[in-house]
PDB file as gemmi writes it, atoms N, CA and C in Angstrom:
CRYST1    1.000    1.000    1.000  90.00  90.00  90.00 P 1                      
ATOM      1  N   MET A   1       0.850  -1.166   0.000  1.00  0.00           N  
ATOM      2  CA  MET A   1       0.000   0.000   0.000  1.00  0.00           C  
ATOM      3  C   MET A   1       0.896   1.229   0.000  1.00  0.00           C  
ATOM      4  N   ALA A   2       0.608   2.143  -0.836  1.00  0.00           N  
ATOM      5  CA  ALA A   2       1.408   3.356  -0.948  1.00  0.00           C  
ATOM      6  C   ALA A   2       0.975   4.375   0.094  1.00  0.00           C  
ATOM      7  N   PHE A   3       1.952   5.072   0.633  1.00  0.00           N  
ATOM      8  CA  PHE A   3       1.671   6.094   1.633  1.00  0.00           C  
ATOM      9  C   PHE A   3       2.130   7.451   1.131  1.00  0.00           C  
ATOM     10  N   ALA A   4       1.404   8.459   1.492  1.00  0.00           N  
ATOM     11  CA  ALA A   4       1.771   9.817   1.134  1.00  0.00           C  
ATOM     12  C   ALA A   4       2.289  10.517   2.380  1.00  0.00           C  
ATOM     13  N   GLU A   5       3.362  11.274   2.233  1.00  0.00           N  
ATOM     14  CA  GLU A   5       3.923  11.991   3.364  1.00  0.00           C  
ATOM     15  C   GLU A   5       3.348  13.392   3.421  1.00  0.00           C  
ATOM     16  N   LYS A   6       3.108  13.841   4.630  1.00  0.00           N  
ATOM     17  CA  LYS A   6       2.554  15.174   4.815  1.00  0.00           C  
ATOM     18  C   LYS A   6       3.279  15.821   5.994  1.00  0.00           C  
ATOM     19  N   ASP A   7       3.799  17.005   5.793  1.00  0.00           N  
ATOM     20  CA  ASP A   7       4.471  17.721   6.869  1.00  0.00           C  
ATOM     21  C   ASP A   7       3.413  18.484   7.660  1.00  0.00           C  
ATOM     22  N   ILE A   8       3.290  18.162   8.945  1.00  0.00           N  
ATOM     23  CA  ILE A   8       2.262  18.797   9.762  1.00  0.00           C  
ATOM     24  C   ILE A   8       2.881  19.790  10.742  1.00  0.00           C  
ATOM     25  N   SER A   9       4.087  20.261  10.437  1.00  0.00           N  
ATOM     26  CA  SER A   9       4.759  21.177  11.361  1.00  0.00           C  
ATOM     27  C   SER A   9       4.040  22.518  11.442  1.00  0.00           C  
ATOM     28  N   GLN A  10       3.246  22.870  10.462  1.00  0.00           N  
ATOM     29  CA  GLN A  10       2.535  24.137  10.467  1.00  0.00           C  
ATOM     30  C   GLN A  10       1.295  24.101  11.351  1.00  0.00           C  
ATOM     31  N   GLU A  11       0.767  22.896  11.637  1.00  0.00           N  
ATOM     32  CA  GLU A  11      -0.426  22.781  12.462  1.00  0.00           C  
ATOM     33  C   GLU A  11      -0.096  23.094  13.918  1.00  0.00           C  
ATOM     34  N   SER A  12      -1.074  23.537  14.655  1.00  0.00           N  
ATOM     35  CA  SER A  12      -0.857  23.939  16.049  1.00  0.00           C  
ATOM     36  C   SER A  12      -0.502  22.730  16.909  1.00  0.00           C  
ATOM     37  N   GLY A  13       0.470  22.921  17.759  1.00  0.00           N  
ATOM     38  CA  GLY A  13       0.849  21.886  18.707  1.00  0.00           C  
ATOM     39  C   GLY A  13       1.747  20.810  18.139  1.00  0.00           C  
ATOM     40  N   ALA A  14       2.111  20.882  16.890  1.00  0.00           N  
ATOM     41  CA  ALA A  14       2.940  19.851  16.283  1.00  0.00           C  
ATOM     42  C   ALA A  14       4.416  20.223  16.405  1.00  0.00           C  
ATOM     43  N   LYS A  15       5.251  19.219  16.595  1.00  0.00           N  
ATOM     44  CA  LYS A  15       6.687  19.454  16.653  1.00  0.00           C  
ATOM     45  C   LYS A  15       7.200  19.664  15.230  1.00  0.00           C  
ATOM     46  N   GLU A  16       8.259  20.426  15.126  1.00  0.00           N  
ATOM     47  CA  GLU A  16       8.817  20.722  13.806  1.00  0.00           C  
ATOM     48  C   GLU A  16       9.432  19.458  13.217  1.00  0.00           C  
ATOM     49  N   GLY A  17       9.152  19.236  11.953  1.00  0.00           N  
ATOM     50  CA  GLY A  17       9.724  18.105  11.239  1.00  0.00           C  
ATOM     51  C   GLY A  17       8.993  16.792  11.444  1.00  0.00           C  
ATOM     52  N   VAL A  18       7.836  16.796  12.039  1.00  0.00           N  
ATOM     53  CA  VAL A  18       7.075  15.568  12.254  1.00  0.00           C  
ATOM     54  C   VAL A  18       6.412  15.166  10.947  1.00  0.00           C  
ATOM     55  N   ILE A  19       6.523  13.891  10.606  1.00  0.00           N  
ATOM     56  CA  ILE A  19       5.929  13.379   9.374  1.00  0.00           C  
ATOM     57  C   ILE A  19       4.805  12.424   9.743  1.00  0.00           C  
ATOM     58  N   LYS A  20       3.662  12.636   9.142  1.00  0.00           N  
ATOM     59  CA  LYS A  20       2.507  11.782   9.380  1.00  0.00           C  
ATOM     60  C   LYS A  20       2.251  10.980   8.109  1.00  0.00           C  
ATOM     61  N   LEU A  21       2.079   9.679   8.252  1.00  0.00           N  
ATOM     62  CA  LEU A  21       1.787   8.831   7.105  1.00  0.00           C  
ATOM     63  C   LEU A  21       0.288   8.612   7.015  1.00  0.00           C  
ATOM     64  N   LYS A  22      -0.244   8.821   5.850  1.00  0.00           N  
ATOM     65  CA  LYS A  22      -1.662   8.616   5.625  1.00  0.00           C  
ATOM     66  C   LYS A  22      -1.819   7.756   4.383  1.00  0.00           C  
ATOM     67  N   ALA A  23      -2.653   6.738   4.472  1.00  0.00           N  
ATOM     68  CA  ALA A  23      -2.855   5.843   3.338  1.00  0.00           C  
ATOM     69  C   ALA A  23      -3.636   6.557   2.243  1.00  0.00           C  
ATOM     70  N   LYS A  24      -3.222   6.334   1.002  1.00  0.00           N  
ATOM     71  CA  LYS A  24      -3.959   6.917  -0.119  1.00  0.00           C  
ATOM     72  C   LYS A  24      -5.324   6.252  -0.269  1.00  0.00           C  
ATOM     73  N   ASN A  25      -5.358   4.938  -0.138  1.00  0.00           N  
ATOM     74  CA  ASN A  25      -6.613   4.184  -0.227  1.00  0.00           C  
ATOM     75  C   ASN A  25      -6.985   3.744   1.186  1.00  0.00           C  
ATOM     76  N   ASP A  26      -7.957   4.408   1.778  1.00  0.00           N  
ATOM     77  CA  ASP A  26      -8.368   4.060   3.128  1.00  0.00           C  
ATOM     78  C   ASP A  26      -9.005   2.675   3.130  1.00  0.00           C  
ATOM     79  N   PHE A  27      -8.583   1.845   4.052  1.00  0.00           N  
ATOM     80  CA  PHE A  27      -9.081   0.481   4.185  1.00  0.00           C  
ATOM     81  C   PHE A  27     -10.327   0.515   5.058  1.00  0.00           C  
ATOM     82  N   ASP A  28     -11.457   0.103   4.520  1.00  0.00           N  
ATOM     83  CA  ASP A  28     -12.712   0.122   5.256  1.00  0.00           C  
ATOM     84  C   ASP A  28     -13.157  -1.317   5.516  1.00  0.00           C  
ATOM     85  N   PHE A  29     -12.816  -1.818   6.708  1.00  0.00           N  
ATOM     86  CA  PHE A  29     -13.159  -3.189   7.054  1.00  0.00           C  
ATOM     87  C   PHE A  29     -14.662  -3.369   7.185  1.00  0.00           C  
ATOM     88  N   CYS A  30     -15.358  -2.326   7.617  1.00  0.00           N  
ATOM     89  CA  CYS A  30     -16.813  -2.412   7.766  1.00  0.00           C  
ATOM     90  C   CYS A  30     -17.476  -2.703   6.425  1.00  0.00           C  
ATOM     91  N   LYS A  31     -16.990  -2.094   5.368  1.00  0.00           N  
ATOM     92  CA  LYS A  31     -17.576  -2.317   4.047  1.00  0.00           C  
ATOM     93  C   LYS A  31     -17.318  -3.745   3.566  1.00  0.00           C  
ATOM     94  N   ILE A  32     -16.139  -4.268   3.850  1.00  0.00           N  
ATOM     95  CA  ILE A  32     -15.829  -5.654   3.465  1.00  0.00           C  
ATOM     96  C   ILE A  32     -16.727  -6.628   4.226  1.00  0.00           C  
ATOM     97  N   ALA A  33     -16.888  -6.400   5.527  1.00  0.00           N  
ATOM     98  CA  ALA A  33     -17.755  -7.271   6.329  1.00  0.00           C  
ATOM     99  C   ALA A  33     -19.199  -7.151   5.869  1.00  0.00           C  
ATOM    100  N   PHE A  34     -19.631  -5.942   5.513  1.00  0.00           N  
ATOM    101  CA  PHE A  34     -20.996  -5.737   5.037  1.00  0.00           C  
ATOM    102  C   PHE A  34     -21.238  -6.498   3.731  1.00  0.00           C  
ATOM    103  N   GLU A  35     -20.261  -6.492   2.831  1.00  0.00           N  
ATOM    104  CA  GLU A  35     -20.399  -7.238   1.578  1.00  0.00           C  
ATOM    105  C   GLU A  35     -20.554  -8.730   1.852  1.00  0.00           C  
ATOM    106  N   GLU A  36     -19.864  -9.243   2.862  1.00  0.00           N  
ATOM    107  CA  GLU A  36     -20.017 -10.650   3.233  1.00  0.00           C  
ATOM    108  C   GLU A  36     -21.403 -10.912   3.824  1.00  0.00           C  
ATOM    109  N   LEU A  37     -21.912  -9.970   4.605  1.00  0.00           N  
ATOM    110  CA  LEU A  37     -23.239 -10.148   5.195  1.00  0.00           C  
ATOM    111  C   LEU A  37     -24.325 -10.119   4.126  1.00  0.00           C  
ATOM    112  N   LYS A  38     -24.128  -9.359   3.064  1.00  0.00           N  
ATOM    113  CA  LYS A  38     -25.117  -9.309   1.980  1.00  0.00           C  
ATOM    114  C   LYS A  38     -25.205 -10.635   1.234  1.00  0.00           C  
ATOM    115  N   LYS A  39     -24.160 -11.444   1.308  1.00  0.00           N  
ATOM    116  CA  LYS A  39     -24.145 -12.731   0.599  1.00  0.00           C  
ATOM    117  C   LYS A  39     -24.958 -13.810   1.308  1.00  0.00           C  
ATOM    118  N   ILE A  40     -25.374 -13.559   2.541  1.00  0.00           N  
ATOM    119  CA  ILE A  40     -26.149 -14.559   3.289  1.00  0.00           C  
ATOM    120  C   ILE A  40     -27.512 -14.712   2.622  1.00  0.00           C  
ATOM    121  N   SER A  41     -27.836 -15.939   2.272  1.00  0.00           N  
ATOM    122  CA  SER A  41     -29.131 -16.187   1.630  1.00  0.00           C  
ATOM    123  C   SER A  41     -30.163 -16.488   2.721  1.00  0.00           C  
ATOM    124  N   CYS A  42     -31.157 -15.635   2.778  1.00  0.00           N  
ATOM    125  CA  CYS A  42     -32.213 -15.772   3.773  1.00  0.00           C  
ATOM    126  C   CYS A  42     -33.514 -15.348   3.106  1.00  0.00           C  
ATOM    127  N   LYS A  43     -34.563 -16.141   3.276  1.00  0.00           N  
ATOM    128  CA  LYS A  43     -35.842 -15.841   2.634  1.00  0.00           C  
ATOM    129  C   LYS A  43     -36.540 -14.645   3.290  1.00  0.00           C  
ATOM    130  N   ARG A  44     -36.264 -14.451   4.573  1.00  0.00           N  
ATOM    131  CA  ARG A  44     -36.881 -13.331   5.271  1.00  0.00           C  
ATOM    132  C   ARG A  44     -36.023 -12.086   5.122  1.00  0.00           C  
ATOM    133  N   ARG A  45     -36.595 -10.942   5.428  1.00  0.00           N  
ATOM    134  CA  ARG A  45     -35.866  -9.687   5.342  1.00  0.00           C  
ATOM    135  C   ARG A  45     -34.881  -9.515   6.482  1.00  0.00           C  
ATOM    136  N   ILE A  46     -35.206 -10.110   7.636  1.00  0.00           N  
ATOM    137  CA  ILE A  46     -34.311 -10.061   8.794  1.00  0.00           C  
ATOM    138  C   ILE A  46     -33.408 -11.293   8.752  1.00  0.00           C  
ATOM    139  N   ILE A  47     -32.108 -11.046   8.789  1.00  0.00           N  
ATOM    140  CA  ILE A  47     -31.135 -12.144   8.812  1.00  0.00           C  
ATOM    141  C   ILE A  47     -30.894 -12.496  10.279  1.00  0.00           C  
ATOM    142  N   PRO A  48     -31.205 -13.730  10.699  1.00  0.00           N  
ATOM    143  CA  PRO A  48     -31.079 -14.103  12.115  1.00  0.00           C  
ATOM    144  C   PRO A  48     -29.624 -14.056  12.594  1.00  0.00           C  
ATOM    145  N   PHE A  49     -29.448 -13.753  13.884  1.00  0.00           N  
ATOM    146  CA  PHE A  49     -28.115 -13.656  14.457  1.00  0.00           C  
ATOM    147  C   PHE A  49     -27.268 -14.915  14.280  1.00  0.00           C  
ATOM    148  N   PRO A  50     -27.827 -16.131  14.426  1.00  0.00           N  
ATOM    149  CA  PRO A  50     -26.964 -17.305  14.222  1.00  0.00           C  
ATOM    150  C   PRO A  50     -26.305 -17.340  12.835  1.00  0.00           C  
ATOM    151  N   LEU A  51     -27.040 -16.933  11.807  1.00  0.00           N  
ATOM    152  CA  LEU A  51     -26.441 -16.893  10.466  1.00  0.00           C  
ATOM    153  C   LEU A  51     -25.381 -15.798  10.362  1.00  0.00           C  
ATOM    154  N   VAL A  52     -25.639 -14.661  11.003  1.00  0.00           N  
ATOM    155  CA  VAL A  52     -24.678 -13.553  10.984  1.00  0.00           C  
ATOM    156  C   VAL A  52     -23.399 -13.953  11.706  1.00  0.00           C  
ATOM    157  N   PHE A  53     -23.541 -14.527  12.916  1.00  0.00           N  
ATOM    158  CA  PHE A  53     -22.368 -14.930  13.684  1.00  0.00           C  
ATOM    159  C   PHE A  53     -21.604 -16.042  12.976  1.00  0.00           C  
ATOM    160  N   ASN A  54     -22.330 -16.932  12.321  1.00  0.00           N  
ATOM    161  CA  ASN A  54     -21.676 -18.004  11.572  1.00  0.00           C  
ATOM    162  C   ASN A  54     -20.835 -17.430  10.436  1.00  0.00           C  
ATOM    163  N   ARG A  55     -21.378 -16.482   9.691  1.00  0.00           N  
ATOM    164  CA  ARG A  55     -20.655 -15.902   8.558  1.00  0.00           C  
ATOM    165  C   ARG A  55     -19.424 -15.119   9.022  1.00  0.00           C  
ATOM    166  N   LEU A  56     -19.611 -14.266  10.038  1.00  0.00           N  
ATOM    167  CA  LEU A  56     -18.481 -13.464  10.515  1.00  0.00           C  
ATOM    168  C   LEU A  56     -17.423 -14.331  11.191  1.00  0.00           C  
ATOM    169  N   GLY A  57     -17.868 -15.371  11.881  1.00  0.00           N  
ATOM    170  CA  GLY A  57     -16.919 -16.286  12.513  1.00  0.00           C  
ATOM    171  C   GLY A  57     -16.151 -17.106  11.509  1.00  0.00           C  
ATOM    172  N   THR A  58     -16.813 -17.528  10.448  1.00  0.00           N  
ATOM    173  CA  THR A  58     -16.178 -18.340   9.425  1.00  0.00           C  
ATOM    174  C   THR A  58     -15.208 -17.514   8.579  1.00  0.00           C  
ATOM    175  N   MET A  59     -15.632 -16.337   8.178  1.00  0.00           N  
ATOM    176  CA  MET A  59     -14.812 -15.530   7.269  1.00  0.00           C  
ATOM    177  C   MET A  59     -13.689 -14.775   7.986  1.00  0.00           C  
ATOM    178  N   PHE A  60     -13.968 -14.246   9.188  1.00  0.00           N  
ATOM    179  CA  PHE A  60     -13.007 -13.369   9.852  1.00  0.00           C  
ATOM    180  C   PHE A  60     -12.527 -13.905  11.205  1.00  0.00           C  
ATOM    181  N   HIS A  61     -12.982 -15.092  11.606  1.00  0.00           N  
ATOM    182  CA  HIS A  61     -12.601 -15.719  12.872  1.00  0.00           C  
ATOM    183  C   HIS A  61     -12.954 -14.840  14.074  1.00  0.00           C  
ATOM    184  N   PHE A  62     -14.151 -14.266  14.048  1.00  0.00           N  
ATOM    185  CA  PHE A  62     -14.650 -13.442  15.147  1.00  0.00           C  
ATOM    186  C   PHE A  62     -15.512 -14.294  16.068  1.00  0.00           C  
ATOM    187  N   ASP A  63     -15.490 -13.965  17.360  1.00  0.00           N  
ATOM    188  CA  ASP A  63     -16.450 -14.555  18.280  1.00  0.00           C  
ATOM    189  C   ASP A  63     -17.670 -13.626  18.345  1.00  0.00           C  
ATOM    190  N   LYS A  64     -18.644 -13.974  19.190  1.00  0.00           N  
ATOM    191  CA  LYS A  64     -19.890 -13.188  19.238  1.00  0.00           C  
ATOM    192  C   LYS A  64     -19.644 -11.762  19.727  1.00  0.00           C  
ATOM    193  N   LYS A  65     -18.751 -11.598  20.688  1.00  0.00           N  
ATOM    194  CA  LYS A  65     -18.488 -10.270  21.233  1.00  0.00           C  
ATOM    195  C   LYS A  65     -17.891  -9.352  20.162  1.00  0.00           C  
ATOM    196  N   ASN A  66     -16.902  -9.838  19.438  1.00  0.00           N  
ATOM    197  CA  ASN A  66     -16.294  -9.040  18.371  1.00  0.00           C  
ATOM    198  C   ASN A  66     -17.268  -8.812  17.219  1.00  0.00           C  
ATOM    199  N   SER A  67     -18.093  -9.812  16.940  1.00  0.00           N  
ATOM    200  CA  SER A  67     -19.086  -9.668  15.875  1.00  0.00           C  
ATOM    201  C   SER A  67     -20.094  -8.577  16.209  1.00  0.00           C  
ATOM    202  N   MET A  68     -20.547  -8.526  17.458  1.00  0.00           N  
ATOM    203  CA  MET A  68     -21.501  -7.486  17.845  1.00  0.00           C  
ATOM    204  C   MET A  68     -20.868  -6.100  17.794  1.00  0.00           C  
ATOM    205  N   GLY A  69     -19.606  -6.001  18.166  1.00  0.00           N  
ATOM    206  CA  GLY A  69     -18.902  -4.728  18.063  1.00  0.00           C  
ATOM    207  C   GLY A  69     -18.809  -4.260  16.624  1.00  0.00           C  
ATOM    208  N   LEU A  70     -18.505  -5.189  15.725  1.00  0.00           N  
ATOM    209  CA  LEU A  70     -18.440  -4.855  14.301  1.00  0.00           C  
ATOM    210  C   LEU A  70     -19.813  -4.481  13.762  1.00  0.00           C  
ATOM    211  N   LEU A  71     -20.846  -5.207  14.176  1.00  0.00           N  
ATOM    212  CA  LEU A  71     -22.202  -4.887  13.726  1.00  0.00           C  
ATOM    213  C   LEU A  71     -22.630  -3.496  14.183  1.00  0.00           C  
ATOM    214  N   LYS A  72     -22.237  -3.103  15.378  1.00  0.00           N  
ATOM    215  CA  LYS A  72     -22.580  -1.758  15.859  1.00  0.00           C  
ATOM    216  C   LYS A  72     -21.880  -0.686  15.030  1.00  0.00           C  
ATOM    217  N   LYS A  73     -20.620  -0.950  14.642  1.00  0.00           N  
ATOM    218  CA  LYS A  73     -19.911   0.003  13.781  1.00  0.00           C  
ATOM    219  C   LYS A  73     -20.558   0.081  12.408  1.00  0.00           C  
ATOM    220  N   ILE A  74     -20.965  -1.073  11.888  1.00  0.00           N  
ATOM    221  CA  ILE A  74     -21.617  -1.101  10.578  1.00  0.00           C  
ATOM    222  C   ILE A  74     -22.958  -0.370  10.659  1.00  0.00           C  
ATOM    223  N   GLN A  75     -23.651  -0.500  11.796  1.00  0.00           N  
ATOM    224  CA  GLN A  75     -24.931   0.189  11.964  1.00  0.00           C  
ATOM    225  C   GLN A  75     -24.731   1.705  12.002  1.00  0.00           C  
ATOM    226  N   THR A  76     -23.675   2.182  12.656  1.00  0.00           N  
ATOM    227  CA  THR A  76     -23.439   3.628  12.711  1.00  0.00           C  
ATOM    228  C   THR A  76     -23.131   4.196  11.331  1.00  0.00           C  
ATOM    229  N   LYS A  77     -22.581   3.369  10.438  1.00  0.00           N  
ATOM    230  CA  LYS A  77     -22.327   3.825   9.070  1.00  0.00           C  
ATOM    231  C   LYS A  77     -23.582   3.777   8.209  1.00  0.00           C  
ATOM    232  N   GLY A  78     -24.646   3.153   8.712  1.00  0.00           N  
ATOM    233  CA  GLY A  78     -25.915   3.144   8.007  1.00  0.00           C  
ATOM    234  C   GLY A  78     -26.103   1.984   7.051  1.00  0.00           C  
ATOM    235  N   TYR A  79     -25.257   0.970   7.143  1.00  0.00           N  
ATOM    236  CA  TYR A  79     -25.386  -0.184   6.242  1.00  0.00           C  
ATOM    237  C   TYR A  79     -26.474  -1.148   6.686  1.00  0.00           C  
ATOM    238  N   VAL A  80     -26.596  -1.376   7.992  1.00  0.00           N  
ATOM    239  CA  VAL A  80     -27.580  -2.334   8.513  1.00  0.00           C  
ATOM    240  C   VAL A  80     -28.324  -1.723   9.690  1.00  0.00           C  
ATOM    241  N   GLU A  81     -29.403  -2.392  10.054  1.00  0.00           N  
ATOM    242  CA  GLU A  81     -30.163  -2.045  11.247  1.00  0.00           C  
ATOM    243  C   GLU A  81     -30.193  -3.282  12.132  1.00  0.00           C  
ATOM    244  N   ILE A  82     -29.824  -3.131  13.396  1.00  0.00           N  
ATOM    245  CA  ILE A  82     -29.828  -4.254  14.333  1.00  0.00           C  
ATOM    246  C   ILE A  82     -31.199  -4.344  14.980  1.00  0.00           C  
ATOM    247  N   ILE A  83     -31.829  -5.516  14.858  1.00  0.00           N  
ATOM    248  CA  ILE A  83     -33.118  -5.788  15.483  1.00  0.00           C  
ATOM    249  C   ILE A  83     -32.823  -6.612  16.739  1.00  0.00           C  
ATOM    250  N   PRO A  84     -33.041  -6.060  17.950  1.00  0.00           N  
ATOM    251  CA  PRO A  84     -32.702  -6.782  19.184  1.00  0.00           C  
ATOM    252  C   PRO A  84     -33.388  -8.147  19.269  1.00  0.00           C  
ATOM    253  N   PHE A  85     -32.612  -9.132  19.659  1.00  0.00           N  
ATOM    254  CA  PHE A  85     -33.063 -10.508  19.873  1.00  0.00           C  
ATOM    255  C   PHE A  85     -33.517 -11.212  18.591  1.00  0.00           C  
ATOM    256  N   LYS A  86     -33.370 -10.604  17.431  1.00  0.00           N  
ATOM    257  CA  LYS A  86     -33.800 -11.210  16.168  1.00  0.00           C  
ATOM    258  C   LYS A  86     -32.633 -11.373  15.207  1.00  0.00           C  
ATOM    259  N   GLY A  87     -32.059 -10.246  14.773  1.00  0.00           N  
ATOM    260  CA  GLY A  87     -30.993 -10.297  13.782  1.00  0.00           C  
ATOM    261  C   GLY A  87     -30.707  -8.921  13.222  1.00  0.00           C  
ATOM    262  N   ILE A  88     -30.331  -8.887  11.948  1.00  0.00           N  
ATOM    263  CA  ILE A  88     -30.032  -7.611  11.292  1.00  0.00           C  
ATOM    264  C   ILE A  88     -30.893  -7.472  10.050  1.00  0.00           C  
ATOM    265  N   ARG A  89     -31.098  -6.233   9.633  1.00  0.00           N  
ATOM    266  CA  ARG A  89     -31.821  -5.927   8.403  1.00  0.00           C  
ATOM    267  C   ARG A  89     -30.916  -5.029   7.576  1.00  0.00           C  
ATOM    268  N   ILE A  90     -30.736  -5.384   6.310  1.00  0.00           N  
ATOM    269  CA  ILE A  90     -29.938  -4.558   5.396  1.00  0.00           C  
ATOM    270  C   ILE A  90     -30.714  -3.270   5.132  1.00  0.00           C  
ATOM    271  N   ALA A  91     -30.034  -2.130   5.202  1.00  0.00           N  
ATOM    272  CA  ALA A  91     -30.680  -0.844   4.961  1.00  0.00           C  
ATOM    273  C   ALA A  91     -31.186  -0.769   3.532  1.00  0.00           C  
ATOM    274  N   ARG A  92     -32.323  -0.117   3.352  1.00  0.00           N  
ATOM    275  CA  ARG A  92     -32.935  -0.042   2.026  1.00  0.00           C  
ATOM    276  C   ARG A  92     -32.029   0.640   1.011  1.00  0.00           C  
ATOM    277  N   LYS A  93     -31.332   1.689   1.408  1.00  0.00           N  
ATOM    278  CA  LYS A  93     -30.473   2.393   0.453  1.00  0.00           C  
ATOM    279  C   LYS A  93     -29.290   1.523   0.027  1.00  0.00           C  
ATOM    280  N   GLN A  94     -28.936   0.490   0.812  1.00  0.00           N  
ATOM    281  CA  GLN A  94     -27.831  -0.382   0.466  1.00  0.00           C  
ATOM    282  C   GLN A  94     -28.282  -1.552  -0.409  1.00  0.00           C  
ATOM    283  N   ILE A  95     -29.562  -1.809  -0.479  1.00  0.00           N  
ATOM    284  CA  ILE A  95     -30.066  -2.919  -1.296  1.00  0.00           C  
ATOM    285  C   ILE A  95     -29.922  -2.592  -2.774  1.00  0.00           C  
ATOM    286  N   LEU A  96     -30.188  -1.369  -3.137  1.00  0.00           N  
ATOM    287  CA  LEU A  96     -30.144  -0.958  -4.547  1.00  0.00           C  
ATOM    288  C   LEU A  96     -28.775  -0.897  -5.078  1.00  0.00           C  
TER     289      LEU A  96                                                      
END                                                                             
């Protein structure tokens, strides 16, 4: 991955000559996980938690605690809606 160098010595509070590395292509793990969740075949609109945990555990080796943390991050980005005690629902704007 290529990195671009940026001199931030002009910003307030920065030491002179400090170099900050920033990735040109930001890696969005939430989007990758969301694409995997969209592949789950379910006849209902709500994807049950066991299927979600199975997919995230199989693909990314997550346990339930890490999976729920990731689902909450994905929900804040607006990709899914978490239905308590049921599962997740893909957001309508993401279906199209």
